[in-house]
KEZAVO-736866 format. One record per residue (C-alpha): x, y, z. Coordinates in steps of 0.05 Angstrom, whole numbers, padded with zeros to 5 digits, always signed. Layout:
# KEZAVO-736866
XYZ...
//
This chain:
# KEZAVO-736866
+01135-00448-03019+01096-00451-02955+01021-00459-02950+00968-00513-02948+00978-00578-02986+00918-00611-03021+00925-00683-03043+00867-00709-03086+00864-00785-03095+00801-00784-03139+00768-00737-03187+00705-00739-03143+00747-00711-03084+00771-00653-03127+00700-00637-03150+00676-00636-03078+00733-00590-03054+00723-00542-03113+00648-00537-03099+00629-00573-03164+00573-00624-03175+00592-00698-03172+00628-00716-03238+00586-00749-03292+00641-00801-03300+00685-00822-03241+00748-00830-03283+00746-00771-03331+00718-00700-03325+00720-00634-03360+00718-00577-03310+00697-00508-03334+00741-00458-03298+00686-00405-03293+00643-00456-03254+00692-00462-03197+00653-00437-03137+00710-00426-03088+00786-00421-03086+00819-00480-03051+00858-00432-03006+00881-00361-02997+00953-00343-03012+01003-00398-03027+00982-00471-03033+01004-00536-03066+00967-00590-03103+00980-00664-03116+00933-00704-03161+00933-00780-03167+00908-00769-03238+00929-00732-03301+00906-00661-03315+00907-00619-03378+00890-00547-03363+00875-00489-03410+00870-00427-03366+00864-00353-03373+00860-00307-03313+00859-00232-03324+00905-00185-03285+00933-00238-03238+01006-00256-03230+01020-00326-03206+01085-00353-03177+01109-00424-03186+01171-00435-03143+01213-00375-03161+01181-00364-03229+01127-00313-03241+01075-00322-03297+01015-00286-03322+00955-00320-03352+00927-00263-03395+00937-00307-03456+00910-00377-03463+00960-00422-03428+00961-00498-03431+00997-00540-03380+01000-00613-03361+01008-00651-03296+01021-00725-03286+00999-00764-03224+01041-00748-03162+01069-00683-03189+01070-00626-03139+01040-00562-03165+01053-00502-03119+01022-00434-03133+01013-00367-03101+00979-00304-03125+01026-00245-03122+01008-00190-03074+00971-00133-03107+00943-00176-03163+00869-00169-03175+00844-00239-03191+00784-00244-03237+00742-00306-03246+00785-00354-03288+00766-00375-03358+00782-00440-03394+00777-00514-03377+00812-00572-03345+00809-00645-03365+00821-00694-03308+00838-00765-03328+00847-00821-03277+00900-00873-03299+00847-00928-03292+00809-00897-03350+00868-00911-03396+00874-00983-03372+00880-01034-03428+00889-00981-03483+00954-00962-03520+00950-00893-03488+00963-00924-03419+01035-00934-03441+01042-00880-03494+01021-00823-03449+01088-00829-03413+01123-00812-03479+01095-00741-03478+01150-00704-03441+01108-00642-03429+01072-00679-03372+01137-00671-03333+01151-00598-03352+01148-00546-03297+01085-00503-03299+01125-00441-03319+01145-00479-03382+01072-00481-03403+01048-00477-03475+01025-00408-03498+00969-00417-03549+00948-00373-03607+00873-00359-03612+00868-00410-03668+00905-00464-03629+00863-00450-03567+00798-00457-03607+00822-00522-03637+00839-00554-03570+00776-00528-03537+00734-00562-03591+00768-00628-03576+00757-00619-03501+00683-00605-03515+00679-00669-03557+00706-00709-03498+00654-00677-03452+00597-00692-03499+00619-00764-03506+00620-00782-03432+00554-00744-03421+00521-00785-03477+00494-00855-03466+00557-00896-03449+00566-00956-03495+00623-01001-03516+00650-00948-03564+00652-00891-03513+00721-00905-03484+00752-00914-03553+00722-00848-03578+00747-00810-03517+00817-00841-03521+00821-00822-03595+00803-00750-03577+00854-00748-03521+00908-00775-03568+00890-00721-03619+00894-00667-03565+00963-00692-03543+00989-00696-03614+00968-00625-03628+00999-00603-03562+01065-00635-03583+01062-00598-03650+01047-00532-03615+01106-00542-03567+01152-00551-03627+01124-00486-03655+01137-00452-03588+01210-00474-03586+01219-00441-03654+01177-00378-03644+01210-00363-03576+01279-00367-03607+01311-00314-03563+01292-00350-03498+01311-00418-03529+01379-00394-03552+01393-00361-03485+01383-00430-03454+01430-00461-03505+01484-00409-03491+01478-00421-03416+01482-00496-03430+01546-00489-03470+01577-00445-03416+01557-00494-03362+01587-00553-03399+01650-00515-03417+01662-00495-03345+01647-00565-03320+01695-00598-03370+01752-00549-03358+01746-00553-03282+01770-00626-03278+01701-00648-03252+01697-00702-03306+01753-00743-03276+01726-00733-03205+01651-00740-03216+01641-00766-03286+01592-00738-03337+01541-00690-03306+01471-00718-03300+01414-00689-03340+01381-00670-03273+01444-00632-03251+01445-00593-03317+01371-00577-03316+01374-00553-03243+01433-00507-03260+01394-00478-03319+01331-00472-03276+01288-00513-03323+01259-00583-03319+01298-00642-03350+01240-00657-03397+01236-00586-03424+01311-00583-03435+01308-00649-03474+01249-00625-03515+01283-00559-03531+01347-00593-03552+01310-00643-03596+01275-00585-03630+01338-00543-03642+01392-00597-03651+01355-00662-03664+01387-00693-03601+01363-00704-03530+01406-00681-03471+01443-00746-03463+01462-00749-03537+01484-00676-03534+01528-00692-03474+01559-00752-03508+01575-00711-03571+01609-00658-03529+01649-00712-03494+01671-00742-03561+01693-00673-03587+01736-00666-03524+01764-00736-03534+01782-00721-03607+01818-00658-03584+01860-00696-03533+01875-00754-03581+01899-00707-03636+01936-00654-03595+01966-00690-03534+02012-00750-03521+01966-00778-03467+01951-00852-03473+01880-00874-03490+01872-00899-03418+01894-00832-03390+01845-00795-03435+01789-00843-03415+01804-00829-03342+01806-00753-03352+01738-00757-03386+01707-00793-03326+01707-00865-03351+01723-00919-03300+01734-00971-03354+01773-00962-03419+01725-01009-03455+01666-00963-03441+01703-00903-03470+01726-00942-03532+01656-00969-03545+01624-00899-03541+01679-00869-03585+01671-00922-03638+01595-00916-03637+01600-00841-03650+01659-00840-03699+01662-00910-03730+01736-00911-03709+01770-00935-03646+01808-00882-03607+01875-00909-03632+01850-00912-03705+01828-00839-03698+01896-00819-03669+01934-00856-03724+01894-00819-03777+01932-00756-03757+02001-00788-03767
//
């Protein structure tokens, strides 16, 4: 995507570029979307923040494009960005863009310093989802999260004392926990889309395994799989966890073990030959994984059929 690139190192820089007053707190800010006085650019542009952002946006009658994916923001849409993530957007030609509604919480990593959330925030995979994998909120969910956002704003506008950071951190953790719950709901309610991804995944792995690529290249990486499915690695992992209880790596290992079982029970290949065909450089690595998954060594499994 061509166009201008904006890199904001501080929340104050973003406020200035968006035509907003100086933030009340330098490390955390709630931006009201209807108060944005000017667009950053016309047409396509990209953003990089050196801080976290949590955005709840609604824009009537506008179609946005992120990479090759088109999205509309008629509903309340929540999406997350971590520091350093590139966010490219363009408004599709012919779209009539109304003033956006909603809010955006900007959180500098320094605000989280010396709190459990500084480490725990990295465990929320949705900060690494692509924007087109955003969370679509019901009216009730939107109201719930907006109330939490308003509580955060009220707290940093009040007289700052030794409790302020703890109160805001607690509200942020609550917002993130609800978001995780709502994502699990979305994986379930959007079953058709979710199962289409699973079918594509199974076809991709089946073709990869039958092509001989395992012996030549080893097990495909999570990034390789996600790119071929046109989704982010984090979203793929979250979807699989919701539907199968396993992350992508675990799912891959289980597929590999099923193939190993098939070869052990239906061919005369040695265990070493099977390990090589499955992409293992060392027999010990294959035997260890097989025993971890089945509680049997490859030879013990083979002998159980005789």
